[in-house]
C-alpha positions as CSV (number, residue, x, y, z in Angstrom):
1,X,16.7,-107.9,-125.8
2,X,19.1,-106.8,-122.6
3,X,16.2,-106.3,-120.8
4,X,14.5,-109.9,-121.7
5,X,17.0,-112.4,-120.9
6,X,17.9,-110.6,-117.2
7,X,13.3,-110.7,-116.3
8,X,13.6,-114.3,-117.7
9,X,16.8,-114.9,-115.5
10,X,14.8,-113.2,-112.3
11,X,12.1,-115.0,-113.2
12,X,14.5,-118.6,-112.6
13,X,15.5,-117.1,-109.4
14,X,12.0,-116.1,-108.0
15,X,10.9,-119.9,-109.2
16,X,14.1,-121.2,-107.6
17,X,14.1,-118.6,-104.3
18,X,9.5,-120.2,-103.9
19,X,10.6,-124.1,-104.9
20,X,13.3,-124.3,-101.6
21,X,10.8,-122.3,-99.3
22,X,8.1,-124.9,-100.5
23,X,10.8,-128.0,-99.6
24,X,12.2,-126.1,-96.5
25,X,7.8,-125.3,-95.2
26,X,7.4,-128.7,-96.0
27,X,10.2,-130.0,-94.5
28,X,9.4,-128.6,-91.1
29,X,6.2,-127.3,-90.6
30,X,4.8,-130.9,-90.0
31,X,6.5,-132.1,-87.6
32,X,6.2,-128.5,-85.5
33,X,2.9,-129.3,-85.6
34,X,2.4,-132.8,-85.0
35,X,4.3,-131.7,-81.9
36,X,1.5,-128.1,-80.7
37,X,-0.7,-130.8,-81.2
38,X,1.1,-133.7,-79.4
39,X,0.7,-132.9,-75.9
40,X,-3.5,-132.6,-76.6
41,X,-3.9,-135.1,-77.9
42,X,-1.8,-137.4,-75.3
43,X,-3.9,-134.9,-72.5
44,X,-7.0,-136.7,-74.2
45,X,-5.9,-140.6,-74.9
46,X,-4.4,-141.0,-71.4
47,X,-8.9,-139.8,-69.5
48,X,-9.9,-142.8,-68.4
49,X,-12.5,-143.0,-71.2
50,X,-10.1,-143.6,-73.7
51,X,-8.7,-146.5,-72.0
52,X,-12.6,-147.9,-71.1
53,X,-12.7,-147.7,-74.8
54,X,-9.6,-149.5,-75.0
55,X,-9.9,-152.1,-73.8
56,X,-14.2,-152.0,-74.8
57,X,-12.7,-153.2,-78.7
58,X,-10.8,-155.3,-77.2
59,X,-13.3,-157.2,-75.6
60,X,-15.3,-156.9,-78.6
61,X,-12.1,-158.9,-80.6
62,X,-11.7,-161.4,-78.2
63,X,-15.3,-162.6,-78.8
64,X,-14.7,-162.3,-82.4
65,X,-11.9,-164.2,-82.7
66,X,-13.6,-167.7,-81.7
67,X,-15.9,-167.3,-84.3
68,X,-16.2,-169.1,-87.6
69,X,-16.4,-167.1,-90.5
70,X,-14.6,-165.3,-93.8
71,X,-12.7,-163.6,-90.9
72,X,-10.6,-164.1,-88.2
73,X,-10.2,-161.8,-85.7
74,X,-6.8,-160.8,-83.5
75,X,-6.8,-159.6,-80.8
76,X,-4.5,-156.6,-80.0
77,X,-1.1,-157.4,-77.5
78,X,-1.8,-154.0,-76.3
79,X,-2.8,-153.0,-73.6
80,X,-3.0,-149.4,-74.2
81,X,-4.7,-147.7,-77.4
82,X,-1.7,-147.6,-80.2
83,X,-2.2,-143.7,-80.5
84,X,-0.7,-143.2,-76.7
85,X,2.2,-145.8,-77.7
86,X,2.9,-143.9,-81.1
87,X,2.4,-140.4,-79.7
88,X,4.5,-141.6,-75.9
89,X,7.4,-143.8,-77.1
90,X,8.3,-143.8,-81.3
91,X,7.1,-139.6,-81.4
92,X,10.1,-138.5,-82.1
93,X,11.1,-141.8,-84.8
94,X,8.5,-140.7,-87.0
95,X,9.2,-137.0,-86.7
96,X,13.4,-137.8,-87.7
97,X,11.7,-140.6,-90.8
98,X,10.2,-137.3,-91.7
99,X,13.0,-134.6,-91.8
100,X,14.5,-137.7,-93.4
101,X,12.6,-139.3,-96.0
102,X,11.3,-134.9,-96.6
103,X,14.3,-133.9,-96.8
104,X,16.5,-136.9,-98.9
105,X,13.2,-136.8,-101.1
106,X,12.1,-133.0,-101.2
107,X,15.2,-132.1,-101.8
108,X,16.2,-134.3,-105.0
109,X,13.0,-132.9,-106.4
110,X,14.1,-129.6,-105.9
111,X,17.5,-129.8,-107.4
112,X,15.7,-132.0,-110.1
113,X,13.4,-129.0,-111.5
114,X,16.6,-126.4,-110.2
115,X,18.1,-127.9,-112.9
116,X,15.3,-127.9,-115.1
117,X,15.0,-124.4,-115.0
118,X,17.8,-123.1,-115.3
119,X,18.7,-125.5,-118.5
120,X,15.6,-124.6,-121.0
121,X,16.8,-121.4,-120.4
122,X,19.9,-121.8,-121.6
123,X,21.5,-121.6,-117.4
124,X,25.0,-121.8,-116.4
125,X,27.6,-122.2,-118.5
126,X,25.5,-122.6,-121.8
127,X,28.1,-120.7,-124.4
128,X,30.5,-123.1,-123.2
129,X,27.6,-126.2,-124.7
130,X,27.2,-124.1,-127.8
131,X,30.2,-123.5,-127.8
132,X,31.5,-127.4,-128.1
133,X,28.1,-127.8,-130.2
134,X,29.0,-125.8,-133.0
135,X,32.3,-127.0,-133.0
136,X,31.4,-131.2,-133.1
137,X,30.1,-129.7,-136.4
138,X,26.0,-130.0,-134.0
139,X,22.8,-126.9,-133.8
140,X,23.2,-125.1,-130.4
141,X,20.5,-125.1,-129.7
142,X,18.3,-124.7,-133.5
143,X,21.5,-122.0,-134.3
144,X,23.0,-122.8,-137.8
145,X,20.3,-125.9,-138.7
146,X,19.8,-124.4,-142.2
147,X,24.0,-125.4,-142.1
148,X,23.5,-128.4,-140.4
149,X,20.7,-130.0,-143.1
150,X,22.6,-129.1,-145.7
151,X,25.9,-131.2,-144.3
152,X,22.6,-134.1,-143.7
153,X,21.8,-133.6,-146.5
154,X,25.4,-133.6,-148.4
155,X,26.7,-136.8,-146.1
156,X,23.7,-138.7,-147.4
157,X,24.2,-138.4,-151.0
């Protein structure tokens, strides 16, 4: 019996460690990969052909904006492609937002899962909870259920 309890505790510890590792990887890897790819993307969008494609797109939108039809097109205000502006001016904001939201939401979810794992197997302080439950005449994790059922039956008669 003691070996089974140790094995369950070990598996629970491993599961908690994996959850934390996955959370940290999800927190750190995307910003690092974006940072690594950012220089190549900026170089690609700084080429004259990318700017000429953007200018052609804006010109096409200008021509379609005056037409009658079910969809009215708006001409983009930016003289530069939005991807270039985002990569150059707002990249740090995107990384901070990712770390903030993934840190808070992922951390909360990890704590939730860790709490479920610890609570389902008895977790920390389960003996205190059982002692309190027995003192309050309530069953504790399916122990003394027969006595409780007898008490409940006597209370209803």
